[in-house]
Each structure stands twice: as structure tokens, then as C-alpha cells.
VMD Tcl script that builds the backbone (N, CA, C; Angstrom):
set m [mol new atoms 252]
animate dup $m
set s [atomselect $m all]
$s set {name element resname resid chain x y z} {
  {N N SER 1 A -187.395 -24.022 52.445}
  {CA C SER 1 A -186.808 -25.353 52.520}
  {C C SER 1 A -185.475 -25.362 51.777}
  {N N VAL 2 A -184.595 -26.276 52.199}
  {CA C VAL 2 A -183.269 -26.378 51.583}
  {C C VAL 2 A -183.373 -26.901 50.155}
  {N N CYS 3 A -184.356 -27.763 49.888}
  {CA C CYS 3 A -184.489 -28.404 48.581}
  {C C CYS 3 A -185.490 -27.691 47.687}
  {N N SER 4 A -185.699 -26.436 47.884}
  {CA C SER 4 A -186.642 -25.690 47.057}
  {C C SER 4 A -186.155 -25.656 45.625}
  {N N SER 5 A -187.118 -25.688 44.685}
  {CA C SER 5 A -186.740 -25.597 43.282}
  {C C SER 5 A -186.409 -24.153 42.958}
  {N N PRO 6 A -185.651 -23.918 41.872}
  {CA C PRO 6 A -185.274 -22.553 41.503}
  {C C PRO 6 A -186.488 -21.658 41.287}
  {N N SER 7 A -187.592 -22.229 40.759}
  {CA C SER 7 A -188.759 -21.391 40.504}
  {C C SER 7 A -189.402 -20.954 41.809}
  {N N GLU 8 A -189.346 -21.811 42.840}
  {CA C GLU 8 A -189.904 -21.435 44.139}
  {C C GLU 8 A -189.108 -20.302 44.770}
  {N N LEU 9 A -187.850 -20.226 44.432}
  {CA C LEU 9 A -187.004 -19.168 44.974}
  {C C LEU 9 A -187.065 -17.910 44.116}
  {N N ASP 10 A -187.882 -17.957 43.054}
  {CA C ASP 10 A -188.025 -16.839 42.123}
  {C C ASP 10 A -186.681 -16.489 41.484}
  {N N TYR 11 A -185.924 -17.519 41.126}
  {CA C TYR 11 A -184.616 -17.332 40.484}
  {C C TYR 11 A -184.846 -16.904 39.039}
  {N N HIS 12 A -184.089 -15.936 38.568}
  {CA C HIS 12 A -184.348 -15.365 37.240}
  {C C HIS 12 A -184.086 -16.344 36.094}
  {N N ASP 13 A -183.200 -17.315 36.308}
  {CA C ASP 13 A -182.857 -18.257 35.225}
  {C C ASP 13 A -183.329 -19.664 35.590}
  {N N ALA 14 A -184.479 -19.770 36.241}
  {CA C ALA 14 A -184.976 -21.063 36.734}
  {C C ALA 14 A -185.164 -22.076 35.619}
  {N N SER 15 A -185.612 -21.646 34.444}
  {CA C SER 15 A -185.877 -22.606 33.365}
  {C C SER 15 A -184.591 -23.286 32.892}
  {N N SER 16 A -183.488 -22.553 32.790}
  {CA C SER 16 A -182.232 -23.185 32.350}
  {C C SER 16 A -181.694 -24.125 33.423}
  {N N VAL 17 A -181.904 -23.780 34.699}
  {CA C VAL 17 A -181.479 -24.660 35.779}
  {C C VAL 17 A -182.310 -25.944 35.755}
  {N N ASN 18 A -183.613 -25.788 35.559}
  {CA C ASN 18 A -184.487 -26.968 35.475}
  {C C ASN 18 A -184.129 -27.843 34.278}
  {N N THR 19 A -183.819 -27.207 33.154}
  {CA C THR 19 A -183.419 -27.955 31.957}
  {C C THR 19 A -182.128 -28.723 32.206}
  {N N ARG 20 A -181.182 -28.040 32.845}
  {CA C ARG 20 A -179.896 -28.695 33.166}
  {C C ARG 20 A -180.116 -29.861 34.128}
  {N N CYS 21 A -180.956 -29.648 35.116}
  {CA C CYS 21 A -181.251 -30.698 36.089}
  {C C CYS 21 A -181.908 -31.898 35.402}
  {N N GLN 22 A -182.835 -31.632 34.491}
  {CA C GLN 22 A -183.489 -32.715 33.764}
  {C C GLN 22 A -182.481 -33.480 32.911}
  {N N GLY 23 A -181.544 -32.742 32.317}
  {CA C GLY 23 A -180.501 -33.387 31.513}
  {C C GLY 23 A -179.641 -34.319 32.363}
  {N N ILE 24 A -179.301 -33.876 33.548}
  {CA C ILE 24 A -178.502 -34.701 34.458}
  {C C ILE 24 A -179.286 -35.951 34.854}
  {N N CYS 25 A -180.567 -35.781 35.148}
  {CA C CYS 25 A -181.401 -36.941 35.510}
  {C C CYS 25 A -181.511 -37.923 34.344}
  {N N ASP 26 A -181.665 -37.385 33.140}
  {CA C ASP 26 A -181.747 -38.261 31.959}
  {C C ASP 26 A -180.450 -39.035 31.759}
  {N N GLN 27 A -179.316 -38.349 31.944}
  {CA C GLN 27 A -178.025 -39.027 31.808}
  {C C GLN 27 A -177.852 -40.088 32.885}
  {N N TRP 28 A -178.324 -39.800 34.083}
  {CA C TRP 28 A -178.234 -40.768 35.183}
  {C C TRP 28 A -179.062 -42.011 34.859}
  {N N ASP 29 A -180.271 -41.808 34.335}
  {CA C ASP 29 A -181.125 -42.936 33.944}
  {C C ASP 29 A -180.464 -43.748 32.835}
  {N N ASN 30 A -179.875 -43.041 31.880}
  {CA C ASN 30 A -179.186 -43.721 30.786}
  {C C ASN 30 A -178.009 -44.533 31.307}
  {N N LEU 31 A -177.266 -43.970 32.247}
  {CA C LEU 31 A -176.149 -44.694 32.849}
  {C C LEU 31 A -176.640 -45.960 33.550}
  {N N GLY 32 A -177.767 -45.849 34.251}
  {CA C GLY 32 A -178.341 -47.022 34.909}
  {C C GLY 32 A -178.723 -48.101 33.902}
  {N N THR 33 A -179.309 -47.694 32.778}
  {CA C THR 33 A -179.680 -48.649 31.722}
  {C C THR 33 A -178.444 -49.322 31.140}
  {N N LEU 34 A -177.416 -48.525 30.842}
  {CA C LEU 34 A -176.174 -49.083 30.291}
  {C C LEU 34 A -175.495 -50.029 31.280}
  {N N THR 35 A -175.548 -49.685 32.558}
  {CA C THR 35 A -174.956 -50.539 33.588}
  {C C THR 35 A -175.657 -51.889 33.637}
  {N N GLN 36 A -176.978 -51.884 33.556}
  {CA C GLN 36 A -177.732 -53.140 33.574}
  {C C GLN 36 A -177.432 -53.977 32.336}
  {N N LYS 37 A -177.339 -53.330 31.173}
  {CA C LYS 37 A -177.004 -54.059 29.941}
  {C C LYS 37 A -175.622 -54.684 30.057}
  {N N ARG 38 A -174.683 -53.937 30.624}
  {CA C ARG 38 A -173.314 -54.448 30.796}
  {C C ARG 38 A -173.312 -55.641 31.742}
  {N N ARG 39 A -174.067 -55.542 32.833}
  {CA C ARG 39 A -174.155 -56.638 33.793}
  {C C ARG 39 A -174.742 -57.890 33.118}
  {N N ASP 40 A -175.801 -57.698 32.341}
  {CA C ASP 40 A -176.416 -58.827 31.626}
  {C C ASP 40 A -175.429 -59.464 30.650}
  {N N SER 41 A -174.674 -58.609 29.954}
  {CA C SER 41 A -173.687 -59.105 28.998}
  {C C SER 41 A -172.592 -59.905 29.699}
  {N N LEU 42 A -172.116 -59.408 30.823}
  {CA C LEU 42 A -171.082 -60.123 31.578}
  {C C LEU 42 A -171.598 -61.465 32.094}
  {N N GLU 43 A -172.862 -61.514 32.501}
  {CA C GLU 43 A -173.439 -62.777 32.966}
  {C C GLU 43 A -173.529 -63.779 31.823}
  {N N ARG 44 A -173.889 -63.298 30.624}
  {CA C ARG 44 A -173.947 -64.199 29.457}
  {C C ARG 44 A -172.559 -64.741 29.124}
  {N N VAL 45 A -171.545 -63.869 29.181}
  {CA C VAL 45 A -170.170 -64.303 28.890}
  {C C VAL 45 A -169.711 -65.322 29.932}
  {N N GLU 46 A -170.061 -65.087 31.186}
  {CA C GLU 46 A -169.677 -66.027 32.245}
  {C C GLU 46 A -170.311 -67.397 32.003}
  {N N LYS 47 A -171.572 -67.429 31.624}
  {CA C LYS 47 A -172.241 -68.701 31.323}
  {C C LYS 47 A -171.609 -69.385 30.115}
  {N N LEU 48 A -171.226 -68.581 29.121}
  {CA C LEU 48 A -170.570 -69.137 27.937}
  {C C LEU 48 A -169.248 -69.800 28.312}
  {N N TRP 49 A -168.453 -69.138 29.179}
  {CA C TRP 49 A -167.176 -69.721 29.606}
  {C C TRP 49 A -167.389 -71.007 30.393}
  {N N GLU 50 A -168.457 -71.046 31.206}
  {CA C GLU 50 A -168.764 -72.273 31.938}
  {C C GLU 50 A -169.073 -73.402 30.961}
  {N N THR 51 A -169.809 -73.088 29.905}
  {CA C THR 51 A -170.129 -74.085 28.883}
  {C C THR 51 A -168.869 -74.550 28.172}
  {N N ILE 52 A -167.993 -73.610 27.834}
  {CA C ILE 52 A -166.741 -73.960 27.165}
  {C C ILE 52 A -165.886 -74.861 28.061}
  {N N ASP 53 A -165.819 -74.541 29.342}
  {CA C ASP 53 A -165.059 -75.368 30.286}
  {C C ASP 53 A -165.620 -76.790 30.338}
  {N N GLN 54 A -166.956 -76.907 30.360}
  {CA C GLN 54 A -167.581 -78.233 30.396}
  {C C GLN 54 A -167.274 -79.015 29.123}
  {N N LEU 55 A -167.339 -78.337 27.972}
  {CA C LEU 55 A -167.028 -78.997 26.702}
  {C C LEU 55 A -165.568 -79.440 26.660}
  {N N TYR 56 A -164.671 -78.597 27.183}
  {CA C TYR 56 A -163.257 -78.940 27.197}
  {C C TYR 56 A -163.017 -80.181 28.059}
  {N N LEU 57 A -163.654 -80.228 29.228}
  {CA C LEU 57 A -163.494 -81.389 30.098}
  {C C LEU 57 A -164.049 -82.648 29.436}
  {N N GLU 58 A -165.196 -82.517 28.782}
  {CA C GLU 58 A -165.780 -83.665 28.086}
  {C C GLU 58 A -164.848 -84.141 26.970}
  {N N PHE 59 A -164.268 -83.205 26.226}
  {CA C PHE 59 A -163.323 -83.558 25.169}
  {C C PHE 59 A -162.112 -84.283 25.749}
  {N N ALA 60 A -161.590 -83.756 26.864}
  {CA C ALA 60 A -160.416 -84.367 27.487}
  {C C ALA 60 A -160.718 -85.802 27.929}
  {N N LYS 61 A -161.919 -86.031 28.474}
  {CA C LYS 61 A -162.304 -87.382 28.896}
  {C C LYS 61 A -162.360 -88.336 27.710}
  {N N ARG 62 A -162.862 -87.838 26.593}
  {CA C ARG 62 A -162.978 -88.712 25.412}
  {C C ARG 62 A -161.656 -88.851 24.665}
  {N N ALA 63 A -160.801 -87.850 24.760}
  {CA C ALA 63 A -159.548 -87.873 24.012}
  {C C ALA 63 A -158.539 -88.837 24.624}
  {N N ALA 64 A -158.554 -88.979 25.946}
  {CA C ALA 64 A -157.557 -89.829 26.597}
  {C C ALA 64 A -157.607 -91.267 26.093}
  {N N PRO 65 A -158.766 -91.945 26.047}
  {CA C PRO 65 A -158.795 -93.308 25.516}
  {C C PRO 65 A -158.380 -93.376 24.051}
  {N N PHE 66 A -158.771 -92.369 23.272}
  {CA C PHE 66 A -158.382 -92.367 21.858}
  {C C PHE 66 A -156.871 -92.248 21.720}
  {N N ASN 67 A -156.259 -91.403 22.519}
  {CA C ASN 67 A -154.797 -91.253 22.472}
  {C C ASN 67 A -154.101 -92.562 22.836}
  {N N ASN 68 A -154.644 -93.247 23.843}
  {CA C ASN 68 A -154.067 -94.546 24.206}
  {C C ASN 68 A -154.173 -95.535 23.043}
  {N N TRP 69 A -155.346 -95.573 22.408}
  {CA C TRP 69 A -155.533 -96.479 21.266}
  {C C TRP 69 A -154.573 -96.112 20.136}
  {N N MET 70 A -154.437 -94.788 19.872}
  {CA C MET 70 A -153.556 -94.333 18.790}
  {C C MET 70 A -152.104 -94.708 19.076}
  {N N ASP 71 A -151.674 -94.566 20.326}
  {CA C ASP 71 A -150.303 -94.955 20.680}
  {C C ASP 71 A -150.104 -96.444 20.434}
  {N N GLY 72 A -151.089 -97.258 20.814}
  {CA C GLY 72 A -150.982 -98.706 20.583}
  {C C GLY 72 A -150.947 -99.030 19.100}
  {N N ALA 73 A -151.765 -98.343 18.310}
  {CA C ALA 73 A -151.786 -98.579 16.863}
  {C C ALA 73 A -150.452 -98.204 16.240}
  {N N MET 74 A -149.864 -97.107 16.681}
  {CA C MET 74 A -148.569 -96.692 16.137}
  {C C MET 74 A -147.485 -97.722 16.477}
  {N N GLU 75 A -147.535 -98.237 17.695}
  {CA C GLU 75 A -146.560 -99.262 18.077}
  {C C GLU 75 A -146.740 -100.517 17.227}
  {N N ASP 76 A -147.990 -100.896 17.001}
  {CA C ASP 76 A -148.252 -102.071 16.175}
  {C C ASP 76 A -147.753 -101.883 14.756}
  {N N LEU 77 A -147.927 -100.701 14.209}
  {CA C LEU 77 A -147.488 -100.419 12.833}
  {C C LEU 77 A -145.965 -100.385 12.714}
  {N N GLN 78 A -145.290 -100.110 13.828}
  {CA C GLN 78 A -143.830 -100.082 13.813}
  {C C GLN 78 A -143.216 -101.430 14.138}
  {N N ASP 79 A -144.030 -102.377 14.598}
  {CA C ASP 79 A -143.547 -103.710 14.927}
  {C C ASP 79 A -143.457 -104.522 13.647}
  {N N MET 80 A -142.249 -104.847 13.228}
  {CA C MET 80 A -142.035 -105.534 11.952}
  {C C MET 80 A -142.736 -106.892 11.911}
  {N N PHE 81 A -142.775 -107.592 13.032}
  {CA C PHE 81 A -143.421 -108.918 13.058}
  {C C PHE 81 A -144.911 -108.782 12.763}
  {N N ILE 82 A -145.581 -107.788 13.396}
  {CA C ILE 82 A -147.020 -107.609 13.198}
  {C C ILE 82 A -147.297 -107.132 11.776}
  {N N VAL 83 A -146.466 -106.240 11.258}
  {CA C VAL 83 A -146.683 -105.682 9.923}
  {C C VAL 83 A -146.609 -106.780 8.873}
  {N N HIS 84 A -145.643 -107.713 9.028}
  {CA C HIS 84 A -145.527 -108.804 8.053}
  {C C HIS 84 A -146.624 -109.801 8.293}
}
mol reanalyze $m
mol bondsrecalc $m
mol representation Tube
mol addrep $m
């Protein structure tokens, strides 16, 4: 068979080939684990940014009326008739 293992082919250094192959498989599994962790981390960051955007919009909605009130208060404080 094309996919025969080195030991089936009676290769003289089959154990080192098998060890190398196992190392490659272990690294591949590790890469898969790291990829999943990275994906999870990116999803958490994306959710965090969505939360920040919502908070920013909420702040902007509340800040606009306050800014209007503050502008009116400043005008009143600068009006000499009202101050006296």
C-alpha cells in the first residue's frame, strides 16, 4: 500500500521516522488548540467592542441634553440683568 508505515516496509530507521511523525502530529494538534483559543479571544474582544459602542451611544444620548442645559446656564451667568 502507498500509506504503509515505515515498520511495515522494514525500514531500518522506522522508530525515528515514527517519532518524527508523532512530533508533527502533536504540533498540529497544538496548533489547532492555539487557533481555537485565538478565535475565542477574538470573539470576546468583538463582544467587548460592541459593549463599548453601546455605552458610547448611551453616553452621547445623555450628554446632549446636559450640554444644552450647560450652554443655557452659561448664557444666564453672562447675562448682567439675570446675575443682578
